[in-house]
C-alpha positions, -999 to 999 in steps of 0.1 A, spaced: -507 -737 80 -533 -709 83 -525 -683 109 -556 -671 126 -567 -648 155 -600 -636 169 -616 -601 171 -619 -588 206 -630 -552 200 -643 -530 171 -641 -492 169 -652 -481 134 -623 -490 109 -600 -499 139 -602 -535 151 -584 -551 180 -577 -589 176 -560 -615 198 -538 -644 188 -517 -624 163 -482 -627 179 -469 -643 147 -482 -616 124 -459 -589 109 -464 -552 110 -483 -539 80 -493 -575 71 -525 -578 52 -553 -597 69 -589 -608 61 -613 -600 89 -646 -617 97 -666 -642 77 -669 -616 48 -631 -615 45 -629 -578 48 -594 -566 38 -572 -549 65 -537 -545 77 -518 -547 110 -509 -512 122 -498 -519 158 -487 -549 178 -490 -554 216 -478 -588 224 -504 -614 215 -528 -586 205 -527 -564 174 -545 -534 161 -559 -536 126 -572 -509 102 -599 -523 79 -603 -509 44 -640 -517 42 -671 -510 63 -669 -529 95 -707 -527 103 -719 -562 114 -685 -575 126 -687 -593 160 -661 -601 186 -649 -637 183 -649 -637 145 -617 -648 127 -587 -627 115 -566 -645 89 -531 -634 79 -523 -632 42 -485 -632 45 -477 -600 26 -480 -563 32 -507 -542 15 -498 -547 -22 -511 -538 -56 -511 -561 -87 -490 -546 -115 -493 -557 -151 -513 -552 -183 -548 -539 -178 -539 -509 -155 -541 -482 -182 -576 -469 -186 -587 -487 -154 -609 -471 -127 -598 -485 -93 -608 -480 -57 -584 -469 -29 -568 -504 -26 -565 -511 -62 -597 -531 -70 -614 -523 -103 -647 -505 -98 -662 -520 -129 -657 -555 -117 -671 -546 -83 -702 -532 -99 -707 -564 -119 -703 -584 -87 -725 -564 -63 -744 -538 -83 -743 -500 -80 -738 -502 -42 -704 -516 -34 -703 -549 -16 -678 -560 10 -651 -586 11 -648 -615 -13 -611 -612 -23 -617 -597 -57 -587 -598 -81 -572 -564 -89 -566 -572 -125 -586 -594 -149 -565 -626 -152 -589 -640 -178 -581 -613 -204 -557 -623 -231 -527 -601 -241 -504 -603 -271 -469 -608 -256 -438 -598 -276 -407 -613 -259 -375 -593 -258 -351 -619 -243 -343 -655 -254 -331 -686 -236 -295 -683 -223 -296 -645 -218 -283 -631 -186 -309 -606 -171 -306 -582 -142 -330 -559 -123 -349 -537 -147 -341 -557 -179 -368 -555 -205 -383 -589 -209 -414 -584 -231 -437 -558 -244 -475 -556 -246 -495 -530 -267 -518 -522 -238 -535 -492 -256 -527 -474 -288 -509 -447 -266 -491 -469 -241 -467 -498 -247 -466 -519 -215 -430 -529 -208 -426 -560 -186 -394 -557 -166 -374 -580 -143 -382 -570 -107 -354 -555 -86 -349 -586 -65 -342 -610 -94 -314 -617 -117 -299 -648 -135 -299 -669 -166 -330 -673 -187 -341 -709 -189 -375 -704 -205 -395 -674 -218 -431 -671 -228 -434 -674 -266 -449 -647 -287 -486 -648 -289 -518 -643 -268 -517 -653 -232 -539 -647 -201 -528 -631 -169 -521 -664 -152 -492 -672 -175 -456 -674 -163 -435 -648 -182 -401 -662 -174 -382 -690 -157 -346 -684 -147 -317 -697 -127 -302 -672 -102 -266 -670 -90 -273 -696 -62 -285 -722 -87 -321 -718 -77 -348 -718 -103 -373 -690 -101 -405 -683 -120 -418 -648 -128 -456 -644 -133 -470 -621 -159 -488 -602 -131 -465 -589 -103 -472 -577 -68 -456 -548 -50 -460 -533 -15 -476 -499 -19 -458 -483 11 -424 -493 -2 -408 -470 -29 -395 -489 -60 -357 -486 -62 -339 -465 -89 -303 -464 -101 -298 -426 -99 -318 -395 -92 -314 -367 -118 -316 -329 -115 -350 -314 -124 -338 -296 -155 -368 -302 -179 -402 -286 -175 -434 -304 -174 -454 -284 -200 -490 -280 -187 -505 -258 -214 -515 -233 -187 -499 -199 -192 -497 -189 -156 -478 -221 -148 -456 -225 -179 -448 -188 -182 -447 -177 -146 -446 -206 -121 -432 -236 -140 -428 -271 -126 -401 -295 -136 -405 -331 -146 -402 -351 -114 -411 -320 -94 -435 -316 -65 -463 -289 -64 -492 -280 -42 -524 -263 -52 -540 -249 -19 -573 -230 -20 -605 -226 -2 -639 -240 -13 -648 -228 -49 -614 -214 -58 -609 -240 -86 -585 -267 -72 -602 -296 -88 -607 -278 -122 -570 -268 -122 -560 -304 -116 -584 -316 -143 -566 -291 -167 -532 -304 -157 -544 -340 -162 -559 -332 -196 -532 -310 -212 -498 -317 -195 -473 -334 -217 -468 -363 -193 -470 -397 -211 -492 -412 -184 -515 -396 -159 -526 -411 -125 -555 -392 -110 -564 -399 -74 -597 -387 -61 -589 -389 -24 -618 -381 -2 -635 -357 -26 -672 -353 -29 -689 -380 -50 -703 -355 -75 -668 -342 -83 -655 -377 -88 -685 -385 -110 -677 -356 -132 -642 -370 -136 -654 -405 -144 -679 -392 -169 -656 -365 -185 -623 -383 -189 -635 -412 -211 -649 -387 -236 -619 -364 -237 -595 -363 -266 -557 -364 -262 -545 -331 -277 -513 -347 -291 -527 -378 -307 -565 -373 -311 -570 -405 -293 -592 -409 -261 -574 -395 -231 -583 -426 -210 -558 -445 -232 -531 -430 -211 -549 -424 -178 -555 -444 -146 -582 -432 -122 -583 -440 -85 -617 -431 -70 -620 -430 -32 -648 -405 -24 -657 -390 10 -684 -416 16 -660 -446 11 -642 -462 41 -617 -438 57 -589 -463 59 -590 -470 22 -587 -432 17 -554 -433 36 -542 -462 14 -553 -447 -19 -524 -422 -20 -498 -451 -18 -517 -472 -43 -515 -444 -69 -479 -437 -61 -469 -473 -66 -487 -475 -100 -470 -443 -111 -435 -456 -101 -442 -488 -120 -448 -469 -152 -419 -446 -144 -396 -477 -143 -406 -484 -179 -391 -450 -189 -423 -430 -189 -429 -395 -176 -459 -398 -152 -480 -370 -137 -498 -379 -104 -527 -357 -93 -538 -361 -57 -571 -344 -49 -568 -338 -21 -541 -344 4 -561 -326 31 -588 -353 30 -560 -378 32 -546 -360 63 -581 -360 78 -582 -398 74 -549 -400 93 -565 -378 120 -596 -400 123 -577 -433 126 -552 -416 150 -581 -405 172 -596 -440 173 -562 -453 183 -562 -428 212 -530 -413 202 -520 -379 217 -531 -353 191 -509 -325 178 -520 -293 160 -557 -292 154 -561 -328 162 -537 -341 135 -513 -368 145 -477 -358 154 -464 -378 125 -483 -358 99 -451 -340 86 -432 -373 82 -461 -388 63 -462 -358 40 -425 -361 35 -427 -398 27 -453 -390 1 -436 -361 -17 -401 -376 -16 -412 -404 -39 -414 -380 -68 -384 -374 -90 -367 -377 -123 -346 -408 -123 -324 -433 -141 -343 -466 -136 -327 -499 -128 -329 -508 -164 -311 -476 -175 -341 -457 -189 -350 -422 -179 -384 -417 -163 -401 -393 -138 -430 -390 -114 -444 -355 -110 -466 -350 -79 -492 -323 -78 -513 -323 -46 -544 -302 -40 -547 -289 -4 -581 -278 10 -574 -256 40 -606 -249 60 -617 -213 53 -588 -208 30 -564 -205 59 -529 -212 46 -515 -213 81 -533 -245 91 -511 -276 96 -515 -295 63 -508 -264 41 -479 -252 64 -462 -286 66 -468 -293 28 -448 -261 20 -418 -276 37 -416 -305 12 -426 -289 -21 -409 -265 -44 -438 -252 -64 -467 -234 -46 -497 -224 -67 -519 -205 -42 -555 -200 -53 -570 -167 -42 -607 -163 -34 -608 -127 -46 -596 -138 -80 -621 -166 -81 -649 -142 -71 -639 -119 -99 -641 -149 -124 -603 -147 -129 -593 -183 -137 -571 -200 -130 -572 -181 -97 -535 -186 -90 -522 -156 -71 -492 -140 -88 -481 -125 -55 -485 -154 -31 -474 -182 -54 -438 -193 -62 -418 -218 -81 -382 -228 -72 -379 -246 -105 -380 -214 -126 -342 -209 -127 -335 -246 -133 -359 -250 -163 -351 -216 -178 -322 -230 -200 -346 -255 -215 -371 -228 -225 -343 -206 -239 -329 -234 -260 -362 -249 -272 -386 -219 -273 -367 -186 -276 -334 -173 -262 -352 -143 -248 -375 -164 -226 -358 -156 -193 -354 -119 -198 -390 -115 -209 -402 -136 -180 -382 -114 -156 -397 -83 -170 -432 -96 -165 -424 -105 -129 -410 -70 -123 -440 -53 -138 -465 -73 -117 -444 -67 -86 -442 -29 -93 -479 -28 -100 -486 -41 -65 -469 -10 -50 -486 12 -75 -521 -2 -67 -515 6 -30 -509 42 -39 -540 43 -62 -562 30 -34 -549 59 -12 -549 89 -36 -564 77 -69 -548 71 -102 -551 107 -116 -524 121 -94 -498 95 -105 -471 103 -131 -476 87 -165 -447 63 -158 -465 46 -129 -499 47 -147 -482 29 -176 -471 2 -153 -507 -2 -140 -519 -3 -176 -494 -30 -187 -500 -50 -155 -538 -50 -163 -530 -63 -198 -508 -90 -183 -535 -101 -158 -564 -101 -184 -546 -110 -217 -520 -134 -203 -527 -148 -169 -565 -155 -174 -572 -187 -192 -605 -205 -196 -609 -242 -188 -631 -247 -219 -630 -236 -255 -600 -231 -278 -579 -212 -251 -580 -242 -227 -546 -254 -240 -518 -229 -247 -484 -242 -261 -452 -226 -248 -447 -209 -282 -480 -190 -278 -472 -183 -241 -439 -167 -251 -455 -148 -280 -481 -132 -257 -455 -123 -230 -430 -109 -255 -455 -87 -273 -468 -72 -241 -433 -65 -229 -424 -50 -263 -454 -27 -260 -443 -16 -225 -408 -8 -236 -419 12 -266 -446 30 -246 -421 38 -219 -398 54 -244 -427 76 -257 -438 86 -222 -401 95 -214 -404 119 -244 -435 136 -228 -461 118 -250 -493 117 -228 -503 82 -218 -539 90 -227 -529 90 -264 -513 56 -261 -542 41 -240 -568 52 -265 -552 34 -294 -574 5 -306 -542 -15 -313 -536 -14 -275 -570 -28 -269 -561 -58 -291 -534 -67 -265 -562 -77 -241 -574 -103 -266 -541 -119 -275 -552 -151 -257 -580 -155 -282 -556 -160 -311 -557 -196 -323 -528 -219 -318 -528 -225 -356 -526 -188 -363 -495 -177 -344 -483 -158 -374 -509 -131 -367 -489 -120 -336 -464 -104 -361 -492 -87 -378 -505 -73 -345 -469 -62 -337 -465 -43 -370 -499 -25 -365 -490 -16 -329 -455 -4 -339 -470 17 -367 -495 33 -344 -470 41 -317 -447 55 -342 -474 77 -355 -483 89 -320 -447 98 -313 -443 116 -346 -475 136 -342 -466 146 -307 -432 157 -318 -447 178 -345 -471 194 -320 -441 202 -298 -423 219 -326 -453 240 -335 -457 253 -300 -420 264 -300 
């Protein structure tokens, strides 16, 4: 029997309806004759408040509201990888075919193409006992991703029938089984999962392995672990979106989910145009063969923007359960928080700081806590790494979204306007950023890259920290009055900032493997230690600074990844030059005596 109510009031995306006493909280509904998709967000006896994920223009009081009997859910199955979806999981390509370049409304469009055929390779047979997370079948979805069809967490039992190997469409039934109560259950090829409910796992693991990003300032200075959480806050023009693009392109995640949440349409257009033409650095295949894009720009309905975060998270968890390492980029969580604020205002809730709802911190916590490196229900190891951009108005890091986000993340890559204005990219501040994962992933770098990784990294940190104090003195009295020991620190810090921390988003230096990252760090630290010894023997810093071999340190980042052997050549030339400077200075000292 169809459950139906009637609209009594409309306030933008918020609709009040009557006759919904039998509806459940968070239940999906279809609103009006166009069947606009929405959900129940508050119940007041016979009346309920709905938020509608589409434009409500033209809705009228008295029009019907029909319950769908399930919470807001996303369809999971083959066809997700390489897809471009809207905030509630509908494919934009199919929407364009249906309504043209301007998105139409309503109509109940399927989230995945059920007419498309997939070659299914069963992994179980009749009579097998299967439990939650058991691998049932595989599909070669793209050349880079094997789609693994798993038994859902709420099913177990004896296999009675399994789909034979071959090509089948999305309407096929993958499995029929008998559960422990003797009931027969059928599992469709395409599954549904509520987006606001985290998928269960067997065990959460410690964040001991780094997510390699190919960005020196991150891998070498502020690393993030697989399954970690990070924020990229910065004002307009500081490079948040470009930094997230770099992470999506070059990180060693096996799958990338990129959510354009409330960003400007031109930025999202750049992503949609650029990603299909990008080449995966590890395989040479198109990057879209391991990427899922969710586009919900600032001119799309605000309620769908609020839902887009959860849609992307659920898809990321689905692939994590297959044993993949997934990186999720949310650009930006500030726009998502603004959607919460707008809906909260229309609900006439009492506002908290700067108009945001009082439950903003708990919503941020719910979002970030769904990250993690886990043992899945099927016994595999997978991870979801969350990287959220934050857009504080005017670059003010004390505003509520940035401040509350810092409570729930362990990696903070603060973008600095002064660095961006000086064309220093990525504009990640080495003084205001931090990573609590650095100590946890250090053993991995020391065992896989070089045992000296930790000591060299500590020396780089110390030099930049000491340089901050030296620069304060220089601003007061000038550099000429400083002793050579402090001027050497300023020189080496300048080399670190230009030759190591700077990295272009385009060209051969866009991706830097950890071996090259360490080689640059180690060579700069080696130079500092040798120069420090010479300065301690009264060798003037001027003689060291003027050496052309020292100038080469500023250009270390230009060395090709395929030519890492040239670092040893530069080291030998530098060592020879410093030795010659020391010997000549010692000879001059003897002559004077």
